[in-house]
N, C-alpha and C positions, 0 to 999 in steps of 0.2 A: 902510178906505175907500181905494180906489185913486185916486191923483191923476193919475198919468201912466204910460203904458206905451209902450214902443217895441220892437216885435218885431224890427226890423232890428238893434238893438244888444243885445237881450235884457235890457233894463233896465225895472224896475218901481219906481215911487216911490209910497209909500202912507203913511197916517197911522193909528195905532191909538189909541183912546181907552180909558184905564183905567177899570175899573168904579168904583173908589173915587176920588172927587174929580175924575173926568173929565179927568185930565191927558192931553195929547197927546204921543205918541211918534212920531218919524219913522222910517220903515222904507225901506230901499233893498235891492233884490234885483237881482243881475246873473247871467245864465245865459250860459255860453259853451261851445263845443265843447271837449272835452279832447283833448290830443294823443294819448292812448292809446285814444281812443274814449269814447263816453258824453258826459257833460256835467259841467261844473264850475259849482257854484252858490255864490255869495258873498252873504251876507245881513248887514246891519247894522241894529240897532235902537237908537235913541238918544232919551233923554228930552229934552224941550225945556226943562223947568223943574227946578231943583234939582240937587243933587249926587248923591243916592242914589235908587235906584228900588226898593229892597227885593228885588232880583233879578228884577223883571218883564221886563226886556229879555232877560236870559239865558234865562229860562223860555220866552219867546216864540220865540227862536231854536232852542232844543232841541225844542220842539213842532213847529216847521217841519221840522227835520231828521228827526224821527221820522215825520212824515207822508210825507216824500219817500222814506224807506227802505221804508215800507209799499207805496208805489207800485212800487218796484223789484221786489218779489217776495215 
């Protein structure tokens, strides 16, 4: 669920809800122009509750990276 987006700064704030136990994870994405051309994408995904997430946030970021790579070509 996208909570806030700002095209001027390239920032997106969102929340993902896990399937199991419905935990909320905060997601932050920032897209900026890269010096060498193209774009630089930074993404963070963080659990709101608990110390461990059983790899959920890392899998989410990897899936996002894979989707971006498919768009590239």
